[in-house]
C-alpha positions in Angstrom: -37.6 41.8 20.7 -40.7 40.5 23.1 -39.4 39.0 26.5 -41.7 36.3 28.0 -42.4 38.8 30.5 -43.8 41.5 27.9 -45.2 38.6 26.0 -47.4 37.6 29.3 -48.3 41.0 29.8 -49.8 41.6 26.5 -51.9 38.2 26.7 -53.1 39.3 29.8 -54.2 42.7 28.6 -56.1 41.2 25.4 -57.8 39.0 28.1 -58.8 41.6 30.3 -59.8 43.7 27.1 -61.9 40.7 25.9 -63.7 40.1 29.3 -64.8 43.6 29.1 -68.2 44.3 28.1 -67.8 47.4 25.9 -65.3 47.5 22.8 -62.0 48.7 24.0 -59.0 50.1 22.1 -55.7 50.7 23.3 -53.5 53.2 21.7 -49.7 54.2 22.1 -48.7 57.9 22.2 -48.2 58.1 18.7 -52.0 56.8 18.1 -51.1 53.3 17.0 -53.2 50.6 18.4 -51.5 48.1 20.6 -54.6 46.4 21.3 -58.2 46.0 21.0 -61.0 43.2 21.8 -63.3 42.0 19.2 -66.5 43.7 21.0 -64.7 47.3 19.5 -64.7 45.6 15.7 -68.1 44.2 15.8 -69.6 47.5 17.2 -67.5 49.7 14.6 -68.7 47.2 12.3 -64.9 46.8 10.8 -63.2 43.5 10.3 -61.2 42.3 13.4 -57.9 43.4 10.8 -58.9 47.0 10.6 -58.0 47.3 14.4 -54.8 45.1 14.9 -51.8 46.2 16.6 -49.9 48.7 14.5 -52.7 50.1 12.9 -52.9 53.8 13.1 -56.3 55.3 14.6 -56.3 58.1 11.8 -56.4 55.1 9.5 -59.3 53.5 11.0 -61.1 56.9 11.6 -60.4 57.5 7.9 -62.5 54.2 6.8 -65.5 55.6 9.2 -65.4 59.0 7.6 -65.8 57.6 4.3 -68.5 55.5 4.6 -70.4 58.3 6.3 -70.7 57.7 9.9 -70.1 61.2 10.9 -72.4 62.7 8.5 -72.1 64.2 5.4 -69.2 66.3 4.5 -65.7 67.1 3.7 -63.8 64.1 4.9 -60.5 65.8 5.6 -62.3 67.8 7.7 -63.9 65.8 9.3 -60.8 63.2 10.2 -58.7 66.4 11.0 -61.6 67.6 13.3 -62.1 64.4 15.0 -57.9 63.5 15.2 -57.9 67.2 17.1 -60.8 66.1 19.7 -58.8 63.2 20.7 -55.6 64.9 21.5 -54.3 64.8 25.1 -57.9 65.2 26.5 -61.1 63.3 26.8 -63.1 63.2 24.2 -67.2 61.5 23.6 -69.1 61.6 20.5 -72.1 59.5 19.5 -72.3 58.0 15.9 -74.6 56.0 13.4 -73.3 53.1 12.3 -74.1 51.8 8.8 -76.6 49.3 10.2 -78.3 52.2 11.9 -76.8 51.3 15.5 -76.2 54.6 17.8 -72.8 54.1 19.4 -71.3 55.9 21.9 -67.0 56.6 21.7 -64.7 58.0 24.1 -61.3 58.5 24.1 -59.4 58.7 27.1 -55.7 59.6 27.6 -53.9 57.6 30.4 -50.1 57.9 30.9 -49.6 59.0 27.9 -51.7 56.3 26.1 -55.2 56.5 25.2 -58.1 54.3 25.4 -60.8 54.8 23.2 -64.0 53.0 24.2 -67.0 51.9 22.3 -70.8 51.3 23.6 -74.1 50.5 21.8 -76.2 53.4 22.8 -79.2 52.4 20.4 -81.7 51.6 22.7 -81.0 54.6 24.8 -81.5 57.2 21.6 -84.6 55.2 20.6 -86.2 55.7 23.9 -85.3 59.4 23.7 -86.5 59.8 20.3 -89.9 58.1 20.9 
């Protein structure tokens, strides 16, 4: 049962995430999404409902792998590799979205939970290629 204090804390967290200039997804120790901002869904080119509280990050990664965000290859191997990378340590990687944007995705452990950040790096990536 959610108390007024925990509801207020959840609302404050959501407001803080919405104010960030990058996509952010907070996960609990079980890698379940607890909160995400709209920019995260936008940058990942997902529906906001895909990042709803309670969803497993594995399901989100599976969707991204299935549509080719991490290149071609064996999807189960790619999913296992990514999940291994986001264990209890910092991890960062770059990926292409279906629209051709380049995004940077980082995972950081924070007090038993995890923070996933997503940033648009299309411009920086394009400049390096020229």
